[in-house]
C-alpha positions in Angstrom: -32.1 75.0 -166.0 -29.3 77.1 -165.0 -29.4 80.8 -165.2 -26.7 82.5 -167.2 -25.1 85.3 -165.4 -24.0 88.1 -167.5 -21.3 90.3 -166.2 -22.4 93.6 -165.0 -21.0 96.6 -166.9 -20.1 99.5 -164.7 -22.1 102.7 -165.5 -20.4 104.9 -168.0 -19.1 108.2 -167.0 -18.6 111.0 -169.6 -15.0 111.6 -170.2 -13.4 114.3 -168.0 -12.2 117.5 -169.7 -8.5 118.1 -169.6 -8.9 121.8 -169.0 -7.9 122.7 -172.5 -10.3 125.0 -174.2 -10.7 125.2 -177.9 -8.9 128.0 -179.5 -12.2 130.0 -180.1 -13.1 129.7 -176.4 -9.7 130.9 -175.2 -10.0 134.0 -177.4 -13.4 134.8 -176.2 -12.4 134.6 -172.6 -9.4 136.8 -173.3 -11.7 139.3 -175.1 -14.0 139.4 -172.1 -11.2 139.8 -169.7 -9.8 142.7 -171.7 -13.2 144.3 -171.9 -13.6 144.1 -168.1 -10.2 145.6 -167.6 -10.9 148.6 -169.9 -14.3 149.2 -168.1 -12.6 149.0 -164.7 -9.8 151.4 -165.8 -12.3 154.0 -167.2 -14.3 153.8 -163.9 -11.2 154.2 -161.8 -10.1 157.2 -163.7 -13.4 158.8 -163.5 -13.5 158.2 -159.7 -10.0 159.8 -159.3 -11.2 162.8 -161.4 -14.3 163.3 -159.3 -12.3 163.0 -156.1 -9.8 165.6 -157.3 -12.6 167.9 -158.2 -14.2 167.5 -154.8 -10.9 168.3 -153.1 -10.4 171.4 -155.2 -14.0 172.7 -154.4 -13.3 172.0 -150.7 -10.1 174.0 -150.9 -12.0 176.8 -152.6 -14.6 176.8 -149.8 -11.7 176.9 -147.2 -10.2 179.7 -149.0 -13.5 181.8 -148.8 -13.7 181.0 -145.1 -10.1 181.8 -144.3 -10.0 184.8 -146.6 -13.0 186.2 -144.8 -11.4 185.5 -141.4 -8.4 187.7 -142.5 -10.9 190.4 -143.7 -12.7 190.4 -140.5 -9.5 190.6 -138.5 -8.3 193.5 -140.5 -11.5 195.3 -140.0 -11.4 194.6 -136.2 -7.8 196.0 -136.2 -8.8 199.1 -138.1 -12.0 199.8 -136.2 -10.5 199.2 -132.8 -11.3 202.2 -130.4 -8.2 204.3 -130.2 -6.6 202.8 -133.3 -7.1 205.9 -135.5 -8.0 203.8 -138.5 -4.5 202.4 -138.9 -4.1 199.3 -140.9 -1.7 196.5 -139.7 1.9 196.8 -141.0 2.3 193.0 -141.2 0.0 190.0 -140.7 1.7 189.1 -137.4 0.2 192.4 -136.0 -3.1 190.6 -136.1 -2.0 188.0 -133.7 -0.7 190.5 -131.1 -1.7 194.2 -131.7 1.5 196.2 -130.9 -0.6 199.5 -130.4 -1.9 198.6 -127.0 -0.4 197.7 -123.6 -2.9 194.9 -123.0 -2.7 192.0 -125.4 -5.4 192.4 -128.2 -5.7 189.5 -130.6 -7.6 189.9 -133.8 -6.6 186.6 -135.2 -5.7 183.3 -133.4 -3.1 182.2 -135.9 -1.6 183.0 -139.3 -3.7 180.7 -141.3 -2.1 178.9 -144.3 -3.5 179.5 -147.7 -5.8 176.4 -148.2 -4.8 176.2 -151.9 -1.0 176.1 -151.4 -0.9 174.8 -147.8 1.7 177.5 -147.0 1.5 180.9 -145.2 2.5 182.6 -148.4 -0.3 185.0 -148.8 0.0 187.9 -151.2 -0.8 191.1 -149.3 -2.7 194.1 -150.6 -1.3 197.4 -149.5 -3.5 200.0 -148.0 -3.5 203.6 -149.3 -1.8 205.1 -146.3 0.5 202.2 -145.6 -0.2 198.8 -144.0 -2.1 195.8 -145.2 -5.7 196.1 -146.2 -6.2 192.5 -147.5 -4.9 189.2 -148.6 -5.2 186.9 -151.6 -4.0 183.5 -152.7 -1.0 183.1 -155.0 -2.7 180.1 -156.8 -3.3 180.7 -160.5 -5.7 177.7 -160.7 -9.1 178.4 -162.3 -11.8 178.2 -159.7 -14.8 175.9 -160.0 -17.1 178.4 -158.3 -17.7 181.3 -160.6 -21.0 182.8 -159.2 -23.4 182.9 -156.2 -20.9 184.5 -153.8 -21.9 186.3 -150.5 -22.4 190.0 -150.6 -18.9 190.7 -149.2 -17.4 188.4 -152.0 -19.7 189.5 -154.8 -16.7 191.0 -156.8 -15.4 187.3 -157.1 -18.0 186.5 -159.8 -16.6 185.3 -163.1 -12.9 185.7 -161.8 -10.5 183.5 -163.8 -8.0 182.6 -161.1 -8.0 182.1 -157.4 -5.4 184.8 -157.1 -8.1 187.2 -158.2 -10.2 186.5 -155.1 -8.9 189.4 -153.1 -10.1 189.7 -149.5 -9.9 193.3 -148.5 -11.3 195.6 -145.9 -11.4 199.3 -146.7 -12.2 201.6 -143.9 -15.6 203.2 -144.2 -17.2 200.3 -146.1 -20.2 198.5 -144.6 -19.8 195.1 -146.3 -19.3 192.4 -143.7 -18.6 188.7 -144.5 
């Protein structure tokens, strides 16, 4: 007897998708994509806000430092032996004291206001003439409202950075 050979069928492979999703699936993917974009936008906005706040706080710390450098330089200028308690007539006098033959430097440079980036300090006049202090011209509200050093204790609860006035008054004992 002869054997009947039947033709072998190739294995069936499921039909390939054409890449087209149903209308429902396409809408769901679009919805998820929009949700992810909204979350990323909110997170990016928050990161920018935090970064800006940190930069403002750093400029405030720099303002405290530079303002106290000016206060110290004015104190040094006034208390210099043979200076007769005279205040500088301009900030440049702190760089090179014109009262002495030998160069006397109370300040290395005219530091810019950290808030504005310019050398546009507002000066505070001394009672007998000259400059007894400086302050920023910035009207921005400070983040730091309390916990200042003893020399800066009057800065508590000030509403603008322009109210942070760094002065030295002859006869006071407060040191930065």
